[in-house]
N, C-alpha and C positions, 0 to 999 in steps of 0.2 A: 504494499499500500504505499503511495507516495504521500508526501507531507500535505499537499494540496487536497488529496482525497481524504486523508485523516482529518483535516481541518474542516471539510465540508461534512463529514460524518459526525464530527464533535458538534458542529453548528446545529445539525439536524437533531442530535440527542439532547442538546440542551433546551431545544423547543421553546425558545424565549423570542417572541417577535420584536421585542425591544432592543435586542442585541444586534449591533451592526458587525459584520465579519471582520472589520478592521479593529473592533474593540476586544477581539478574542485572540490571545496568543496561546499556541499550542506548541509546546517543546517536548521532543522525545527524551526519555529517561533511559540511558544505556546501563545504569548500574543496577537495575532489577530486572530479572529474567524469569520467564516461564515458557515452556514449549508452546509455540503458536500464538504467543501474546506479544502485543506492542504496547509498552507503558508509556504514558505521557502525563504532562502536567498542563492544566488549563489556567492562564491568569487572564482575568477580566480587567479592562481598562480601570483604572482607579486604584487597583491593587489594595483595597482596604480589607477589613475582615469579611470572610465569606467569598472573597473574590479569587481564592486559590482552590483548584479541585483537581485531585488526582484521578486518573482514569486509565483504562485499559482496553485495547481492541482485541477481541478474540473472535476468530472466524468471520471478520468483517463487521461484527457487532461491537458498537462503543458502549462501554459500561462505566458508571460512576458508583463509588461508595463500595465498601467492603461486603455489606450484606448480599448485593447483587453479584459482585465479581468473584467473591472468594470461593464459593462452592465450584465455580466452573474452573478456576485457577487450581484449585487443590485436586480436582479430578485430572487435570492435565499434568500436574506435578506427580501424581501418584501417591500411594500409601508409604512408600519408602524413601519420599523426598528428605533431604537433609534438613534438620531443624533450622539451620542458618538460612536455607533457602526460602523455607515456608516463612520465617521471620522478617526476611527482607521483602518478600512480596506482600505479606499481610501488613506489615509495619508501613510500608509506603501508602496502602490504601487507607490507613486509619487516620489520615490527615485532618487537622482540626482547625484548618484556616492557614496553616504553614506547612511547609514540607516536613514530613516525618521520615525518620530513619531508625531502623532497628540497630540496637547495639550488638553487633556481630563479633566484635573482638576486644581484647583488653584495650588496644589502641583507640577504639571507639569510645571507651569509658574514661580515658584519660582525663578529658577536659571537665568531668563532672566533679561536684563538690565532694570532698573525701567521706562525708556522711552518707552521701547518696550512693557512691561507689561500693560502700560496703554491703549495700543490699543487691546490687546489680549481679546477675548470673549470666552465663552465656546461654543462647537458645538451646532448649532441649525438648525431648518428646517422651511421653509415657503412653504406653499401650493400654487400652481400657479393656475390661473384661467382657464387654459387649462387642468388641471388635472395632471400636472407635479409637481416636487417639487424642491426646491432648498436648498442645505445644505451649511451652513457657518462654517468653522473650520480653526484653525491655525495649521501649520506644523513646526516642527523644524528639523534642519539638520545642516551639516557643513557649506556649502556654496551654496546658500545664507542661512544664519542662521535661518531665520524665514520668513513665508509668510502666508497670508490668501489665502484660497481656496474657490471659490464659484463653487460648484458641482451641475449643473442643470441636472436633470433627466427628460426628456420630457415624454409626455403622452405614446408615442410609445416606450419608453425604451432607447432611444438614450441618450448618455451622453456627456456633455461638461464641461471642466474644465477651470476656469479663475483664474489665480494667481495674487496677489498683494503683492510684497516684501516689508517687513518692511521699507526699505530705500524710498519707494514711499509715506509713510505716515509720515515721520519725517520732 
């Protein structure tokens, strides 16, 4: 898909008659990957709160938000995907108005306050008795600045996210 095709699909998916194509910037994201997926960031002119939206194109369909995109992405990644890969994909889609990034290595945690760093663990996965799995990872952003996500993938493929902000652990 070319960048102009992606821009047109994003405009259609945003479905806002008040938006002019020149007011919508679409940038590809190359540090988040999943089979058959194109990750991108949408910035609406003005750049204020709510003007940043992460998205993904899968099979020609443009999706916004983790609730819609994650089940499809997790199917594409498969049940044996590395926890860091799942964390990178899911963490990107958890945006709260600014770009979010999963903490994938000790280097990613270096700039965190020492009191916060003490709580941060690297991405992990646990297998559930019912055949599902639960991923645990940390995400950084502007506000809140840091949170832990527990991403549960049920055996039927349904997804649930549970966040714990760093403030709740201090």
